[in-house]
C-alpha angles and dihedrals in degrees: 000000000000104000090191090073111094115230108234102166138018121219123191111212116200144154092068107149103140139055089244092056092045093054095049091047093050093048091051093044091053090054094044092051091062088059095051093259106129122202127214118192121223106200133172113263110276095019113167089220096064092085092050094053093043091053089055091054100260128134116240124201121194122230128189118269115265116197114236102177119108125251140078096282094054092047091051092049090049091051092050094047098038100093096044092046092050091049091049091050092047090055092052092048093052098042094047094046093234118193098186141009118218116195122202092195105262113135092241086075091069099087091041092052091045091052091049091056089060096053119075117233099024113121120218119216128178126202128184124182097191129078092249121054117244121250093244094052091043089058091058102040092106092053097042124109091204135014116200119206127189095212135039090225090068092052092051093057100056133088118271090249089066096031093065092057097040129101130194111218108147122231120305113246124206111259090227089064091052095045097045121121115231112265112260102242114167106218140113091215127094112260125241114194118202117200116189120187128217090258110081097343089158091057092054091047091052090050091053091048091050090048094053092045091053095040109026090168088079088074089057093054102035138051105215123223107190127191118192144146131278093259094056107033097088093052093046093049091048091052093052092047094047092050095040094238112167102236151124120225126192140166116259103322119253090206105029091167092071092056094042089055092048095050126093095200133004133216109204152140109265098243113158093249092052096050091045092052093046093049091047090052094038093236123157119228145183109226123211105189122198116239116271094255088063100036119006098198105042097080094051090048092051094045090051093051092049094047090050091049093242096120145339132269128216114188123237119270095259094054100055141028107280094230092049090048094054091045090052090049091051092047094051094048091054098040099053092093090066092053102029095100093051093046093051091049091053093048092048091060091063094063094210093164089074097044097108091050092045090052093045092050092053095043090051091049092052094045092050098043101034089220128131 
């Protein structure tokens, strides 16, 4: 951290429950810090992201867990804990001299946002990286000073009351992704990058295996770059070696930007961080969303990307005939060259590379003027 930069405002970032939210928050915090706007992160006790933020020089405060699952038991627990959690959050806001609270949508933000509404002078800002706004942020739209949307289509579908205080900025992308040099992969083939996510990585790997078994010609046309988890990597490597598929297979990439830049087309789950990185780098993709009961937002993200001609969508295995699904996947992988130019043009119009700066500009303006 550059100690020569004077801290002018303090922003408490909260509602960070997923890796996608963590990445967007960190990218934005890095940009804000250069402007003298310091971020503190309020995370649920035991959050796996605390170490990441601490290592980047940010303060982390722990807040009590607040159940977000549906059902009677969770609702009862929330009701019982509500008052104490709001009081705890109010104390943090006062002691730390917070000027604004920025929620990334996770339900743990609820008590912090509620506390902020009771303290004069604290601005409330809501950010969502998915196509559909989260339940927690939706609950506070009326009380918010600013609502940040990743896509213009979301802004167009809300009431005027919310529209006038909304702002479309995209999704912040880590600078390391944008600055990365393409991975040096010696091959004359086109490159297919497969990104699994920690949810259902095995299912994605089985789909790829099924695809190559049904259409072995893919291995003749593509060099495969495969990212997966520690439980799956040995089996995936063994499959490629046994079937003599030219490939490289690694556990979750340390520098994913290098592989994204090297790839011609990507096969991935449509998490918000993935689509933001692919749009920023103008990379076409085939998206395989998980069903809603496993990830509520992936399907909406994938449908949006397909409708806007920025990628393809292949339904989950339970929604379509398995043979049809694999045939669609094969068709999309091979047809991207015909549509690549159009997809890149559509992605370029979203200007995702400047999202962190666009957000930071607006946050700074609100903090300085005190206006909604």
